[in-house]
C-alpha positions as CSV (number, residue, x, y, z in Angstrom):
1,X,11.2,-27.9,63.2
2,X,14.8,-26.8,62.5
3,X,15.6,-24.1,60.1
4,X,17.1,-26.5,57.6
5,X,14.1,-28.7,57.7
6,X,11.8,-25.7,57.2
7,X,13.9,-24.5,54.2
8,X,13.8,-28.0,52.7
9,X,10.0,-28.1,53.1
10,X,9.6,-24.7,51.4
11,X,11.9,-25.7,48.6
12,X,10.0,-28.9,48.2
13,X,6.7,-27.0,48.1
14,X,8.1,-24.5,45.6
15,X,9.4,-27.3,43.4
16,X,6.0,-28.9,43.5
17,X,4.3,-25.6,42.6
18,X,6.7,-25.1,39.7
19,X,6.1,-28.6,38.5
20,X,2.3,-28.1,38.5
21,X,2.8,-24.8,36.7
22,X,4.9,-26.5,34.0
23,X,2.3,-29.2,33.7
24,X,-0.5,-26.6,33.1
25,X,1.4,-24.5,30.6
26,X,0.3,-24.2,27.0
27,X,3.9,-24.2,25.8
28,X,5.7,-27.5,25.6
29,X,8.4,-27.9,28.2
30,X,11.1,-30.6,28.3
31,X,14.1,-31.0,30.6
32,X,17.2,-32.6,29.2
33,X,19.8,-33.1,32.0
34,X,23.6,-32.8,31.7
35,X,23.8,-36.4,30.7
36,X,21.5,-35.6,27.7
37,X,18.7,-37.7,29.2
38,X,15.1,-36.6,29.0
39,X,13.9,-35.9,32.6
40,X,10.6,-34.2,32.0
41,X,8.1,-33.9,29.1
42,X,5.0,-32.0,29.9
43,X,1.5,-32.6,28.4
44,X,1.7,-29.6,26.1
45,X,5.0,-30.9,24.6
46,X,3.3,-34.2,24.0
47,X,0.4,-32.5,22.2
48,X,2.8,-30.4,20.0
49,X,5.1,-33.3,19.1
50,X,2.6,-36.1,19.0
51,X,4.8,-38.5,21.1
52,X,6.0,-39.0,24.7
53,X,9.5,-40.3,25.2
54,X,10.6,-42.7,28.0
55,X,11.7,-40.4,30.8
56,X,15.3,-41.0,32.1
57,X,15.9,-43.3,29.2
58,X,15.3,-41.3,26.0
59,X,18.4,-39.3,24.9
60,X,18.8,-35.9,23.3
61,X,19.8,-37.4,19.9
62,X,16.8,-39.7,19.9
63,X,14.2,-37.1,20.6
64,X,15.8,-34.7,18.0
65,X,15.7,-37.5,15.4
66,X,12.1,-38.1,16.2
67,X,11.1,-34.4,16.2
68,X,13.0,-33.3,13.1
69,X,13.2,-35.1,9.8
70,X,15.6,-32.5,8.3
71,X,19.2,-33.4,9.2
72,X,20.6,-29.8,9.1
73,X,17.8,-28.6,11.4
74,X,18.3,-31.6,13.7
75,X,22.0,-30.8,14.1
76,X,21.3,-27.1,14.7
77,X,19.0,-28.0,17.6
78,X,21.4,-30.5,19.1
79,X,24.3,-28.1,18.9
80,X,22.2,-25.3,20.5
81,X,21.3,-27.6,23.4
82,X,24.9,-28.7,23.9
83,X,26.4,-25.2,23.6
84,X,23.8,-23.5,25.8
85,X,25.0,-20.4,27.7
86,X,25.8,-20.7,31.4
87,X,22.7,-20.5,33.6
88,X,24.1,-17.5,35.6
89,X,23.9,-15.3,32.4
90,X,20.1,-15.9,32.2
91,X,20.5,-16.1,28.5
92,X,18.2,-18.0,26.1
93,X,18.4,-19.1,22.6
94,X,15.5,-19.2,20.1
95,X,15.5,-21.5,17.0
96,X,13.0,-22.2,14.3
97,X,10.3,-22.4,13.5
98,X,10.9,-26.1,12.5
99,X,8.5,-28.4,10.8
100,X,7.6,-31.1,13.4
101,X,5.6,-34.1,12.0
102,X,3.9,-36.3,14.6
103,X,3.0,-40.0,14.2
104,X,-0.5,-39.0,12.9
105,X,1.1,-37.2,10.0
106,X,0.0,-33.7,11.1
107,X,2.8,-31.1,10.7
108,X,3.2,-28.4,13.2
109,X,5.6,-25.5,13.1
110,X,7.4,-25.1,16.4
111,X,9.9,-22.5,17.6
112,X,12.2,-23.8,20.3
113,X,13.6,-21.7,23.2
114,X,16.6,-23.1,25.1
115,X,17.3,-22.0,28.7
116,X,20.2,-23.4,30.8
117,X,19.5,-25.1,34.1
118,X,21.9,-24.4,37.0
119,X,24.0,-27.4,38.1
120,X,22.5,-27.1,41.6
121,X,19.0,-27.7,40.1
122,X,20.1,-30.7,38.1
123,X,21.9,-29.0,35.2
124,X,21.2,-29.4,31.5
125,X,18.7,-27.3,29.7
126,X,15.0,-26.6,29.4
127,X,13.5,-26.9,25.9
128,X,10.4,-24.7,25.6
129,X,8.3,-25.3,22.4
130,X,6.1,-22.5,21.0
131,X,3.4,-23.5,18.5
132,X,3.9,-21.1,15.6
133,X,1.7,-23.1,13.1
134,X,-1.0,-20.5,12.7
135,X,1.5,-17.7,12.0
136,X,3.7,-19.8,9.7
137,X,0.6,-21.1,7.8
138,X,-0.8,-17.6,7.5
139,X,2.6,-16.4,6.2
140,X,2.7,-19.2,3.7
141,X,-0.8,-18.4,2.5
142,X,0.3,-14.8,2.2
143,X,3.3,-15.7,0.2
144,X,1.2,-17.9,-2.1
145,X,-1.1,-15.0,-2.6
146,X,1.7,-12.5,-3.2
147,X,3.6,-14.7,-5.6
148,X,0.4,-15.7,-7.6
149,X,-0.6,-12.0,-8.1
150,X,-0.3,-10.7,-11.6
151,X,0.8,-7.3,-10.1
152,X,4.3,-6.9,-9.0
153,X,4.5,-6.5,-5.2
154,X,7.7,-5.6,-3.3
155,X,8.6,-4.1,0.1
156,X,11.3,-1.4,0.3
157,X,13.2,0.1,3.3
158,X,14.2,3.6,3.9
159,X,17.6,3.2,2.2
160,X,16.0,1.8,-0.9
161,X,16.7,-1.8,-0.1
162,X,14.1,-4.4,-1.2
163,X,13.1,-7.0,1.4
164,X,10.4,-8.8,-0.5
165,X,10.1,-9.3,-4.2
166,X,7.3,-11.4,-5.7
167,X,7.2,-13.5,-8.9
168,X,5.4,-10.8,-10.9
169,X,8.2,-8.3,-10.0
170,X,10.7,-10.8,-11.5
171,X,8.7,-11.0,-14.7
172,X,8.2,-7.3,-15.0
173,X,11.8,-6.2,-14.2
174,X,13.8,-9.2,-15.4
175,X,15.6,-9.3,-12.1
176,X,15.8,-12.5,-10.0
177,X,14.8,-12.3,-6.3
178,X,18.3,-13.1,-5.1
179,X,19.7,-10.3,-7.2
180,X,17.7,-7.5,-5.6
181,X,17.0,-8.5,-1.9
182,X,18.7,-6.5,0.9
183,X,20.8,-4.2,-1.3
184,X,20.8,-0.5,-0.4
185,X,19.7,1.7,-3.3
186,X,18.3,-1.2,-5.4
187,X,14.9,0.5,-5.7
188,X,16.5,3.6,-7.2
189,X,18.5,1.4,-9.7
190,X,15.3,-0.1,-11.0
191,X,13.1,3.0,-11.1
192,X,14.0,6.1,-13.1
193,X,14.6,8.6,-10.3
194,X,17.4,10.9,-9.1
195,X,20.4,9.2,-7.4
196,X,21.4,12.3,-5.4
197,X,20.5,12.6,-1.8
198,X,18.1,13.6,-0.5
199,X,15.7,12.2,-3.1
200,X,12.9,14.7,-3.9
201,X,9.5,13.4,-3.1
202,X,8.2,14.7,-6.4
203,X,10.6,12.3,-8.2
204,X,10.4,9.4,-5.7
205,X,6.9,8.6,-4.4
206,X,8.4,6.0,-2.1
207,X,10.3,8.8,-0.4
208,X,7.1,10.7,0.0
209,X,5.4,7.7,1.6
210,X,8.3,7.5,4.1
211,X,8.2,11.2,4.9
212,X,4.5,11.7,5.0
213,X,3.5,8.3,6.4
214,X,0.4,8.2,4.1
215,X,-0.7,6.2,1.1
216,X,0.5,7.7,-2.1
217,X,-1.9,7.8,-5.0
218,X,-1.0,5.5,-8.0
219,X,1.5,7.2,-10.2
220,X,2.8,6.3,-13.7
221,X,6.5,5.7,-13.6
222,X,9.3,4.4,-15.8
223,X,11.5,1.5,-14.6
224,X,14.6,-0.1,-16.1
225,X,14.6,-3.9,-16.7
226,X,17.7,-6.0,-16.1
227,X,18.6,-5.8,-19.8
228,X,18.2,-2.0,-19.8
229,X,14.8,-1.7,-21.4
230,X,12.4,0.9,-20.2
231,X,8.9,-0.1,-19.1
232,X,5.9,1.9,-18.0
233,X,4.3,0.9,-14.7
234,X,1.5,2.2,-12.5
235,X,2.8,2.1,-8.9
236,X,1.1,2.7,-5.6
237,X,2.9,3.1,-2.3
238,X,1.5,2.2,1.2
239,X,3.5,2.7,4.4
240,X,4.0,-0.1,6.9
241,X,4.1,1.4,10.4
242,X,6.0,0.1,13.4
243,X,4.7,-0.1,17.0
244,X,5.9,3.5,17.5
245,X,3.9,4.8,14.6
246,X,7.0,5.5,12.5
247,X,7.1,4.2,8.9
248,X,9.5,1.3,8.8
249,X,8.8,-0.1,5.3
250,X,6.8,0.8,2.2
251,X,4.9,-1.8,0.2
252,X,4.8,-1.0,-3.5
253,X,2.4,-2.5,-6.0
254,X,3.3,-2.1,-9.7
255,X,1.3,-2.9,-12.7
256,X,2.9,-3.2,-16.2
257,X,1.1,-0.6,-18.4
258,X,3.7,-0.5,-21.2
259,X,1.2,-2.0,-23.7
260,X,-1.5,0.4,-22.6
261,X,0.8,3.4,-23.0
262,X,1.8,2.2,-26.5
263,X,-1.9,2.0,-27.4
264,X,-2.6,5.4,-25.9
265,X,0.3,6.9,-27.9
266,X,-1.1,5.3,-31.1
267,X,-4.6,6.6,-30.2
268,X,-3.2,10.1,-29.5
269,X,-1.4,10.0,-32.8
270,X,-4.6,9.0,-34.6
271,X,-6.4,11.8,-32.9
272,X,-3.7,14.3,-33.8
273,X,-3.8,13.1,-37.4
274,X,-7.6,13.3,-37.5
275,X,-7.4,16.8,-36.0
276,X,-4.8,17.7,-38.5
277,X,-6.9,16.4,-41.3
278,X,-9.9,18.5,-40.1
279,X,-7.7,21.6,-39.8
280,X,-6.2,21.0,-43.3
281,X,-9.7,20.3,-44.7
282,X,-11.1,23.4,-43.1
283,X,-8.2,25.6,-44.2
284,X,-8.5,24.3,-47.7
285,X,-12.2,25.1,-47.7
286,X,-11.6,28.6,-46.3
287,X,-8.9,29.3,-49.0
288,X,-10.3,27.4,-52.0
289,X,-13.8,28.9,-51.9
290,X,-12.7,32.5,-52.5
291,X,-9.9,31.5,-55.0
292,X,-12.4,31.3,-57.9
293,X,-13.9,34.7,-57.0
294,X,-10.4,36.2,-56.6
295,X,-9.4,34.7,-60.0
296,X,-12.5,36.2,-61.6
297,X,-11.9,39.6,-60.0
298,X,-8.3,39.5,-61.1
299,X,-9.4,38.9,-64.7
300,X,-11.7,41.9,-64.4
301,X,-8.9,44.1,-63.1
302,X,-6.6,42.9,-65.8
303,X,-9.1,43.5,-68.6
304,X,-8.7,47.1,-69.8
305,X,-11.8,46.8,-71.8
306,X,-14.0,46.6,-68.7
307,X,-15.6,49.7,-67.3
308,X,-13.5,51.5,-64.8
309,X,-16.2,51.2,-62.1
310,X,-16.2,47.3,-62.4
311,X,-12.4,47.2,-62.3
312,X,-12.5,49.4,-59.2
313,X,-15.1,47.2,-57.5
314,X,-13.0,44.1,-58.4
315,X,-9.9,45.6,-56.9
316,X,-11.8,46.4,-53.6
317,X,-13.1,42.9,-53.6
318,X,-9.5,41.6,-53.9
319,X,-8.4,43.7,-50.9
320,X,-11.3,42.5,-48.8
321,X,-10.6,38.8,-49.6
322,X,-6.9,39.3,-49.0
323,X,-7.6,40.8,-45.6
324,X,-10.1,38.0,-44.7
325,X,-7.5,35.3,-45.6
326,X,-4.9,37.2,-43.6
327,X,-7.2,37.1,-40.6
328,X,-7.7,33.4,-41.0
329,X,-4.0,32.7,-41.1
330,X,-3.4,35.0,-38.1
331,X,-6.1,33.2,-36.1
332,X,-4.6,29.8,-37.0
333,X,-1.1,31.0,-35.9
334,X,-2.5,32.2,-32.6
335,X,-3.6,28.7,-31.9
336,X,0.0,27.5,-32.2
337,X,1.6,30.2,-30.2
338,X,1.7,30.3,-26.4
339,X,-0.6,32.8,-24.7
340,X,1.2,35.5,-22.8
341,X,-0.4,35.7,-19.4
342,X,0.2,39.0,-17.5
343,X,0.0,37.1,-14.1
344,X,-2.0,40.0,-12.7
345,X,-5.1,39.6,-10.4
346,X,-8.2,40.2,-12.6
347,X,-11.7,40.8,-11.2
348,X,-13.8,38.5,-13.3
349,X,-17.1,40.2,-12.5
350,X,-15.8,43.6,-13.5
351,X,-14.2,42.2,-16.7
352,X,-17.5,40.5,-17.6
353,X,-19.6,43.6,-17.0
354,X,-17.1,45.6,-19.1
355,X,-17.1,43.0,-22.0
356,X,-20.9,42.6,-22.1
357,X,-21.3,46.4,-22.1
358,X,-18.9,46.6,-25.2
359,X,-21.0,43.9,-27.0
360,X,-23.7,45.6,-28.9
361,X,-26.0,43.1,-30.6
362,X,-27.6,44.1,-33.8
363,X,-30.9,42.5,-32.8
364,X,-33.3,43.7,-30.1
365,X,-34.4,40.0,-29.6
366,X,-31.1,39.2,-28.1
367,X,-31.0,39.8,-24.3
368,X,-28.2,39.4,-21.8
369,X,-28.8,38.6,-18.1
370,X,-26.1,38.5,-15.4
371,X,-26.0,36.6,-12.2
372,X,-22.5,37.5,-10.8
373,X,-21.5,36.2,-7.4
374,X,-20.2,39.2,-5.4
375,X,-17.8,37.0,-3.4
376,X,-16.2,35.6,-6.5
377,X,-12.4,35.9,-6.0
378,X,-9.9,37.3,-8.5
379,X,-8.0,35.1,-11.0
380,X,-4.4,35.6,-12.2
381,X,-4.7,36.1,-15.9
382,X,-4.4,38.4,-18.9
383,X,-7.5,40.6,-19.0
384,X,-7.2,41.1,-22.8
385,X,-7.0,37.3,-23.4
386,X,-10.0,36.7,-21.1
387,X,-12.0,39.4,-22.8
388,X,-11.4,37.6,-26.1
389,X,-12.8,34.4,-24.6
390,X,-15.9,36.2,-23.2
391,X,-16.5,38.0,-26.5
392,X,-16.3,34.8,-28.5
393,X,-18.7,32.9,-26.2
394,X,-21.2,35.9,-26.3
395,X,-21.0,36.1,-30.1
396,X,-21.4,32.3,-30.3
397,X,-24.6,32.4,-28.2
398,X,-25.9,35.4,-30.2
399,X,-25.4,33.5,-33.5
400,X,-26.9,30.3,-32.1
401,X,-30.2,32.1,-31.2
402,X,-31.2,33.2,-34.7
403,X,-34.8,33.9,-33.6
404,X,-33.8,35.7,-30.5
405,X,-33.4,34.6,-26.9
406,X,-31.6,35.2,-23.6
407,X,-28.0,34.7,-22.7
408,X,-27.5,34.2,-19.0
409,X,-24.0,34.9,-17.7
410,X,-23.2,33.7,-14.1
411,X,-20.2,33.4,-11.8
412,X,-19.6,31.4,-8.6
413,X,-16.8,30.3,-6.4
414,X,-16.2,26.6,-5.8
415,X,-13.2,24.7,-4.3
416,X,-10.6,27.5,-4.8
417,X,-11.8,28.1,-8.4
418,X,-14.0,30.6,-10.2
419,X,-16.7,29.1,-12.5
420,X,-18.1,31.3,-15.3
421,X,-21.1,30.0,-17.2
422,X,-22.6,31.2,-20.5
423,X,-26.0,29.6,-21.0
424,X,-28.2,30.5,-24.0
425,X,-31.8,29.6,-24.7
426,X,-31.1,28.4,-28.3
427,X,-31.6,25.0,-29.8
428,X,-28.4,23.5,-28.3
429,X,-25.6,21.8,-30.1
430,X,-25.9,18.7,-32.3
431,X,-24.7,15.7,-30.2
432,X,-22.5,14.6,-33.1
433,X,-20.8,18.0,-33.1
434,X,-20.6,18.7,-29.3
435,X,-17.6,16.5,-28.7
436,X,-15.6,18.2,-31.5
437,X,-16.8,21.8,-30.9
438,X,-13.4,23.1,-29.7
439,X,-11.5,21.8,-32.7
440,X,-10.5,24.3,-35.4
441,X,-13.0,24.7,-38.3
442,X,-15.8,22.9,-36.5
443,X,-18.9,25.0,-36.9
444,X,-22.7,24.6,-37.4
445,X,-23.1,28.1,-38.8
446,X,-23.5,28.9,-42.5
447,X,-21.0,31.7,-42.1
448,X,-17.9,31.8,-39.9
449,X,-14.6,29.8,-39.9
450,X,-15.2,27.8,-36.7
451,X,-12.0,29.2,-35.0
452,X,-13.5,31.2,-32.1
453,X,-14.1,28.4,-29.7
454,X,-10.7,26.8,-30.6
455,X,-9.1,30.1,-29.7
456,X,-11.1,30.3,-26.5
457,X,-10.1,26.8,-25.4
458,X,-6.4,27.6,-26.2
459,X,-6.5,30.7,-24.0
460,X,-8.2,29.0,-21.1
461,X,-5.8,26.1,-21.1
462,X,-2.9,28.5,-21.1
463,X,-4.3,30.0,-17.9
464,X,-4.4,26.5,-16.2
465,X,-8.1,26.4,-16.5
466,X,-10.7,24.3,-18.3
467,X,-13.6,24.9,-20.6
468,X,-16.5,22.5,-21.2
469,X,-19.9,22.6,-23.0
470,X,-23.1,20.6,-22.5
471,X,-26.7,20.9,-23.7
472,X,-28.8,22.1,-20.7
473,X,-31.8,19.8,-19.8
474,X,-34.1,22.8,-20.1
475,X,-32.8,23.7,-23.6
476,X,-29.9,25.6,-25.0
477,X,-26.1,25.2,-24.7
478,X,-24.1,25.9,-21.6
479,X,-20.4,26.8,-21.8
480,X,-18.5,26.6,-18.4
481,X,-15.1,28.2,-17.9
482,X,-13.2,27.2,-14.8
483,X,-10.1,29.2,-13.6
484,X,-8.0,28.9,-10.5
485,X,-8.6,31.6,-8.0
486,X,-5.8,33.7,-6.5
487,X,-5.5,35.5,-3.2
488,X,-6.1,39.2,-2.8
489,X,-3.0,41.4,-3.4
C-alpha cells in the first residue's frame, strides 16, 4: 500500500472515530457548511431541540427560525454563525442561554458554542449546544425567592457597587433596580457611613466582611431613601468566596425596623417618665414628711414663751433635718453626675476584705463569710467608688436579715471578667419589687431612702460592668457584680 493510500485510510478511520464520538456526545452538535446547509445533526441535538432537520437541505435560516421564537435572539445566532472567526485562530463564540421550545411544547434553555471549521474539512461552523435548563431554572427559582422575600437582599462588590437588588430593597430604599445596579459607591450613598477611603470597618460592616471574609453579626444601621428620609434597618453581611478563597462579593440582608425603633423610643420615653415619676414621688415623700415637723420645730424656736431647753432641742432637730435633707439631695445629684474612675488596677479580694473589716454590724446575729478566689484578677476601677458599692450591698443584706443570718461574699473569674456575689440568708425580695430594685426611692424597708442600690448600679455601669439581683432557690437574695478584668501591671 502506498503512503498516500495509507494516509487516506488513517484519515478515513480518524474521521469515522470522530463521527462516532460526536454521535455519542451528550452535547448537541450540528455542522452548518459554508453554503449554510445543515450537514450533520447528532442525536443529542435532536433530543435538545425536539426536531431533526433534513440534512443537506435544511438551511441556517430555517433551523434558527425553528429553534428560536424570539426574533432578536434568532438574528444574534445567525450573525454569530455567519461572522465566525477564522478556523486557524481556534476561537469560539458562546451565546445564550436561549429558550428553545420543541414541538412537544417543552422549553429548554440552551447555550450555543460556535467553532469555525477549516475549508479543507468542508468549511462552515460547528454549532455545539449545551443544556443549561437546570441552571437557568434554578436561577429563576432563586430570583423568585429573592424577589418575593419581605427582607431586602442585595449583593455588593468591593467598590461598593450593587450587582443584585431585590423588590424589597426597592420598597425599603425607594430606589429602582436600574438606578443602583453596577454603580461604584452606590452602597455608601444609601447607607450612612463615611465616604473617605479607606472605609473603617467599625463604620461599614460590609468592609469588615470583605477584609475578614467572615459573616458579620446583624447590626442596626441608618440608610437614606431616595427622597432623603432616614430609615432604620437591621443588616447582616455574608461574604461570597471565589474559587481562590478570596471574598468576591458580599450578600446583604436588610430588614426595615423603623417602626420597631419608633415603638422602642416611645417605650423608653414611657419608662423614663415612669422612673421620673417614681423619683419625684420619692423625693416629695422624703421632703414632705419632715416639713410638718420642721414647721412645728420652727414655731417652738420662734416662740419666746417656750422654755429655753425646748427651744434648744427644736433648734438641734432643725439642724439634723437640714443635714438629712442635704444628704438626700447630694445622693440624688451623685446619680446624675459621671463617676470618676481612677483607671488603676484594683485587687478586688483585698478591697473586699478591707471593706468587710470596716463594717461593724451592731448585732451579733449578723455573720459574714468569704469565699474569695485567689486567682481572681485585678479590675481597673476607683477603689473608693467600689468600696461604696460593697458597703451598700453589705448594709442592704444586714438590714434584710432583721432576725439575723449569714452574708456570703464570693469572687470568681469567668471569661475575662471578675464576678462578685453577695448572698444573704434573708427572706429574699418581693417579686413585684425585684425588677425595680435599682431605681431611686424603691425600698422595702420602713426606714431608708432607697438610694443605696441606685447609687451602686450607677457606679458599676460607669466602670463598664453590670449588677443583677435574683432570689436564690435555697432562700435569700443574691446580688452579682460583674467587672471586666485587666492585665497585671
